[in-house]
C-alpha positions in Angstrom: -59.9 50.0 -13.1 -56.3 50.1 -14.6 -56.4 52.4 -18.0 -55.1 51.6 -21.0 -52.6 53.8 -21.1 -51.1 52.0 -17.7 -51.5 49.1 -19.3 -49.5 50.2 -22.4 -46.5 51.5 -20.0 -46.6 48.0 -18.1 -45.9 46.2 -21.3 -43.1 48.7 -22.4 -41.5 47.9 -18.8 -41.3 44.2 -19.3 -39.7 45.0 -23.0 -37.3 47.2 -20.8 -36.8 44.6 -18.1 -35.9 42.2 -20.6 -33.6 43.7 -22.6 -31.9 44.8 -19.3 -31.1 41.2 -18.7 -30.0 40.4 -22.1 -27.4 42.9 -21.6 -26.3 41.8 -18.3 -27.4 44.7 -16.3 -30.0 42.9 -14.4 -29.3 39.4 -13.1 -32.3 37.8 -11.5 -30.5 35.7 -8.8 -27.5 37.9 -8.3 -25.9 38.6 -5.0 -23.4 41.6 -5.8 -25.9 44.6 -6.8 -27.3 43.6 -10.1 -30.5 40.8 -8.6 -34.3 41.6 -8.1 -34.2 42.5 -4.8 -31.2 45.4 -5.9 -33.2 46.4 -8.7 -36.5 46.8 -6.2 -34.5 48.8 -3.9 -33.2 51.4 -6.2 -36.7 51.6 -7.7 -39.5 50.9 -5.0 -37.2 51.8 -2.3 -37.2 48.5 -0.5 -35.5 45.2 -1.1 -38.6 43.3 -0.1 -40.2 44.4 -3.0 -38.7 41.7 -5.5 -42.7 40.4 -5.4 -43.7 43.5 -6.6 -41.7 43.9 -9.7 -42.5 40.3 -10.2 -45.9 40.9 -10.3 -45.4 43.9 -12.8 -43.3 41.5 -15.3 -46.3 38.8 -14.8 -49.1 39.9 -17.9 -51.7 37.9 -15.9 -51.5 40.0 -12.7 -53.6 42.8 -12.1 -50.5 45.1 -10.8 -48.9 47.5 -12.9 -46.3 49.8 -12.9 -46.9 53.2 -12.1 -45.6 56.5 -14.0 -43.5 57.7 -10.7 -41.5 54.4 -10.6 -41.1 54.2 -14.4 -39.4 57.4 -14.7 -37.1 56.8 -11.7 -35.8 53.5 -14.2 -35.1 55.4 -17.1 -33.0 57.8 -14.2 -31.4 54.8 -12.4 -30.6 52.4 -15.7 -30.7 54.6 -18.8 -33.7 54.3 -20.2 -35.1 56.6 -23.2 -38.1 58.2 -21.2 -39.5 59.0 -23.9 -40.0 55.1 -25.1 -41.0 53.8 -21.6 -43.4 56.7 -20.9 -45.0 57.3 -24.3 -43.8 55.2 -26.4 -41.9 57.2 -28.6 -38.7 56.3 -30.1 -36.4 53.5 -28.8 -35.5 51.9 -25.0 -31.9 53.1 -25.0 -32.5 56.6 -27.2 -29.6 55.5 -29.1 -31.0 52.3 -31.4 -29.5 54.2 -35.2 -31.1 50.7 -36.7 -34.4 51.7 -35.7 -34.5 55.0 -36.8 -32.8 54.2 -40.2 -35.8 51.9 -40.8 -38.7 54.9 -39.9 -39.6 55.3 -43.4 -42.0 58.5 -42.7 -38.8 60.7 -42.1 -37.6 62.5 -45.0 -34.3 63.1 -43.6 -33.0 59.4 -43.3 -31.7 59.6 -46.6 -28.7 57.8 -45.5 -26.8 54.9 -43.3 -24.9 57.3 -41.0 -26.9 59.3 -38.7 -25.5 63.0 -38.3 -26.4 64.2 -34.9 -25.1 66.9 -32.6 -22.3 66.0 -29.7 -24.9 67.0 -27.0 -27.6 64.5 -28.2 -25.0 61.6 -28.7 -23.4 62.2 -25.2 -27.1 63.0 -23.5 -28.7 59.5 -25.2 -26.6 57.3 -22.7 -28.6 58.6 -19.6 -31.7 58.0 -20.8 -32.5 62.0 -20.7 -34.4 61.8 -23.7 -34.2 60.5 -27.7 -32.9 62.7 -30.1 -35.3 65.3 -31.0 -36.7 65.1 -34.7 -35.0 68.2 -35.8 -31.7 67.3 -34.7 -32.0 64.0 -36.9 -30.6 63.6 -40.6 -28.5 61.4 -42.3 -26.0 60.7 -44.9 -23.7 58.3 -46.5 -20.3 57.9 -47.7 -19.1 55.8 -50.6 -17.1 52.8 -49.2 -18.8 53.5 -45.5 -21.7 50.5 -45.5 -23.7 48.7 -43.0 -25.8 49.9 -40.2 -25.3 51.2 -36.8 -22.9 54.2 -37.9 -23.2 58.1 -36.1 -21.5 60.7 -37.2 -21.0 64.0 -35.3 -18.7 67.2 -35.3 -15.5 67.7 -33.0 -15.3 70.5 -30.5 -11.8 71.6 -29.0 -8.6 71.0 -29.9 -7.3 67.9 -27.7 -7.2 65.6 -30.8 -5.1 68.3 -33.3 -3.3 67.2 -35.5 -4.8 64.0 -35.9 -8.6 65.8 -35.9 -8.8 69.2 -36.2 -12.0 71.7 -34.7 -15.0 71.4 -36.8 -14.1 68.2 -38.4 -16.8 65.2 -38.6 -16.1 62.1 -37.3 -18.0 58.7 -38.5 -18.2 56.1 -36.1 -19.5 52.9 -35.0 -20.3 50.7 -31.8 -17.9 48.4 -30.7 -19.3 45.2 -29.5 -17.0 44.5 -26.7 -15.0 46.4 -24.9 -12.2 43.8 -24.4 -11.7 44.6 -28.5 -10.4 47.4 -28.0 -6.9 48.6 -29.9 -4.4 50.8 -28.6 -3.5 53.3 -30.5 -6.4 53.4 -32.6 -8.9 56.5 -31.6 -12.7 55.8 -30.4 -15.7 57.9 -29.1 -16.4 57.2 -25.5 -19.8 57.8 -24.2 -20.1 58.1 -20.3 -22.2 59.6 -17.7 -23.5 61.9 -20.2 -20.3 62.8 -21.3 -18.5 62.4 -24.9 -14.7 62.3 -25.7 -12.9 61.3 -28.6 -9.5 59.9 -28.0 -6.9 57.1 -27.9 -7.9 54.5 -25.1 -5.5 52.3 -23.1 -7.7 49.4 -20.8 -7.0 49.9 -17.0 -7.0 46.2 -16.1 -7.7 44.7 -12.3 -5.8 41.7 -11.0 -9.2 39.1 -11.8 -9.0 40.6 -15.8 -11.6 42.9 -15.9 -11.4 46.0 -17.9 -12.9 48.4 -14.9 -11.9 52.3 -16.1 -10.2 53.3 -19.8 -7.4 55.2 -20.1 -8.0 58.4 -22.4 -4.9 60.1 -24.4 -5.0 63.1 -26.1 -3.2 63.5 -30.2 -2.1 66.9 -28.3 -0.8 65.6 -25.2 1.1 69.4 -24.9 -2.5 71.2 -23.7 -4.6 67.9 -22.8 -3.3 65.6 -20.0 -4.1 61.6 -20.0 -7.4 60.7 -17.4 -9.1 58.2 -16.2 -13.0 57.3 -17.0 -14.2 54.2 -14.9 -16.0 51.9 -17.1 -19.6 50.9 -16.2 -23.0 49.3 -17.6 -23.8 52.5 -19.7 -20.7 53.2 -21.0 -20.5 53.0 -24.7 -17.5 53.1 -27.3 -17.3 53.5 -30.9 -14.5 53.1 -33.1 -13.6 55.9 -35.2 -14.2 54.5 -38.7 -13.7 58.3 -41.2 -12.5 61.7 -40.4 -14.2 64.7 -42.9 -12.7 67.6 -43.0 -13.5 70.8 -44.7 -11.7 71.0 -48.2 
């Protein structure tokens, strides 16, 4: 007999799978690494197990995903483990708007989510969403809308434009193609977070394959390139807050 918690787990898996399809991370008939067979190999260890994945996705089928394979999905696809395993938080761990709608939290009283560099960077890889005690929010006159996040700057790589200890407020960029040169962005990738000027590195097919990250303090910090993948997130820095 399938227990209620396993049924709930499978329901969340179906939701997560659909979101990954919406983002283009999974394409059922794809033959270039994102298809159902590729998903089955990464999660179940065999490309021939695509039919089992389809069974999990069929609400009328008696087969459901187990916790071991659910954890693999979190690791492989950057899913918030708390959400998939326990139903806590949001699927990608950085759903700012969803947290804004949590009316039970006395801390969330503004439209800008404030967190630490470590929590913000780590959420990309599904290592758990922000802990409740790390959450706070605030607002700034003239800065409206949802999906805003702020965190403190560590280091001198962007001096004199941004100083160590400053707080930057960012909004996620919808498409990497919309990045503008000579403007400052926060880049999350592979569990790391940088605040830099960005230049797009484009291949012969016109695709952005890498981002060249450039520091304002170029005397001490050389530029470097970061590969773009499905977990890369880019945020436009829209405000800098310094101590008075």
